[in-house]
Each structure stands twice: as C-alpha cells, then as structure tokens.
N, C-alpha and C positions, 0 to 999 in steps of 0.2 A: 506162488502164494496159494495156500489152500483156503477156500472160503466156505463158510457154512451159514445158512440163514434158516432159522427155525422159528415157527410160530407156536405160541403157547396159549391155549384157551381160545383160539380163534383160527379161522382158515386164512392162510396167506394167499393173496392174489398174485398173479404174475406181475402186475404193475408195482406192487409193493416190493416184491423180490428184486425186480430190475432196478427200482429206485435205490434200494439198499446196496445192491451190487455196484451201481455207478458211484455211490458215495464212498464205498470201500476202495474202489479203483483210484479215486482221487488221493488216497493216502500214500500211494507209491511214490509221489513226487519228493518225499523226504529222504529217499535212498537209505533206509534203515534196515534193509533185509528182513522184511516181514515174513515170518514163517507161516502163520495162519491167522485168519480173521474169522471169529465166530460172532454171529449176531443172533440174539434172542429177542423176539418181539412178542410181548404178551399183552393180553387184554386184562384190565383191572376194573373192578366195580366196587366202589366204596360209597356207602350212604346213598345208593341209588344213582350215583354219577358214574358214567363210563369214562374210562381213560386208558391210555396205552403206555407201556413201559418198554423202552428200547435199551438193550445192553450190548455194548461192543466189547469184545475180549480180543486184544491184539497180542500175539506172541511174537516177540522179536528175538533175533539171535542173541547169544550170550545170556540166556535165561531171564530176559526182561519181559514182563507181562504188564500190559496196561488194560485197565478195566474201567469203562465209563457207563454209567446208568443214568437214563433221562426219562422223566415222566411228563406226559402232556395229554391234552384231550384229543389231539389229532395225531394219527400215526406218522404222517409225513413231517409234521412239526417236531415230534419226538426224535425222528431220525436226523433231521437237520440240526437240532440242538446238540444231540449226542456226537454227531460228526464234527461240528465246530469245536466242541470240547476236546475231542480226540486229536484234531489237527493242532490245537494249542499244546496238548501234552507231547505230541510227536515233535513239534517244532522246538519245544524246550529241550527234549531229549537229544535231538540232533545238534542243537547249539552247544549243549553240554559236551557232546563228543567232539565237535569241531574245536572247542576252546581248549581241549586237553592237548597240550604241546608235548611232543616227544623230541628230546634233544638228540641230534645226530651230528656227525661231522659236517654235514652240509649247513646245519644251523649255526655252527660255531664259526664258520667263515674259512678263508683261505689259510689262515695261520695255524689252524688245527692240523695235527699230524697224528696218524695212527702209530702206535708203538711198533707195530710190525714193519712200518715203512721206514723206521729210523735205521741208520747204518751203525756199524760198530764204532766207526771213527767219531760219530756225533755223540755217543754215550758218554756221560760224565759220571764218574764213580765218586761218591761222597763217603769218606770214612766215618764210621760210627764208633762211639765210645762203648766198648764192650762192658764196662762197669755198669752201665744203665740196664743192660739186658741179662745180667746174671740173676739166678734165683736168689731172692731175699728171704731171710727168716724174720720172725716177729720183731725182734729188737731193731734190726736194720730197717724194717718198714716204718717203724715209729720215728726213728732218727731221720729218715729221708723225708717224711711228711713234715716234721718239725722244721727241718732246714729249708724246705722250699716253700715259697709264698704262693706261687702260681698253681702248683699241682694240688688238686682236691682229693684225689684218691690214688691208691697204689695197689698193685696186685703182687702177692707174695705166696710162697709155699709155707705151709705150717709144718709142724714136726712129723705129721703123718704123711706128708707129701701131697696134700690136697691144696688146690689153688684157693686162696682167700682174697678178699678185697677189704682194705682198710680205707676209711674216708674221714675227712674233717667235717665235724658238725658245726652248726651255726653258733653253738654255745662255747666253742673252743675245744671241746673234748673230741675223742676219736670214736668212730663206730666201726663195727666189724661184721662182715658177712661171711 
C-alpha cells in the first residue's frame, strides 16, 4: 500500500506523521486490497479560531475510492475521528462484498452435476413440435396470440424478413414492435 501524508498551511511534525501512519496501518485488517492511502492535514482559521482539517483518500482495487474529511480544533482528534469514520466505511464495504454470494456447484450440493460430466447414456432427448418454431407471418402471429391465453407476446417475420414482436396489451388490443 502506498501512503502519502501531506501538510497544508502548516509544518507536519514527525509525531503527527507517525500517528497518521499508525492509524492508516490499522485499516489493513479489513483485507480490502488498499492500493493507496493519501492523507492531507491542513490548518484552517475561521473568525480568529484555529482548527484542523484531516482528509483521508483511500483507493481500493476495482476502482473504488473512499474520501473522508473531518474538522476539529485538535490535529490528533481530527485524525482519530476521520479514522473511525473510515473504519466504518471500510467495514460496510467489506460486509457488502462478503454478503455477495456466487453460486457454484459446491453451493448447489452433491446432487448438482456439470453437463460435461454426464454420459451419453444418461441424456434424455425430448422431441419438440416443429410447428412452434417455424417462421410466422403477420396473420399467423395474430391467430396464435388470440388462440393462446398464457403467451403474452410472439416473435414473427414481417414481409421484409425483419424480426418483429407482437404483444397483448392490457386493453385487449395488440401492440407491435
């Protein structure tokens, strides 16, 4: 992981740098393949009050970037609050990844078989009615949709040879794509 700690509008001390580095190293426990971690600590002065702003930019693999900005009067408090917010964001991201299930044959159990593992003797051939798969023209498509209650759309060839879709509308008429 590449780390970068930058001070803006004030001089970073070694103690602040080491504190921020230690905080960033604590983010590795989420196992999210952090590519880089950039930290920008800047001094702000508004209305005569001094304060500090800490910004953490974490680049993860798969083009994910998390940015957390925290303001506080104390540099160390700003770093602590920003790191806690970053830990919460990383925890949510890791849980989102862990909850994503990928189905495989192992997940399906022992009854699942790959098609390549089947033998020729086990294969069952089911005959199909070729009448259903012949190209239809416009009149045949309307008759087929009127005759069937379950089918909602039908694909047919028009007189130019283009594939068209006819569908039943809610008002009982037919639509055409």
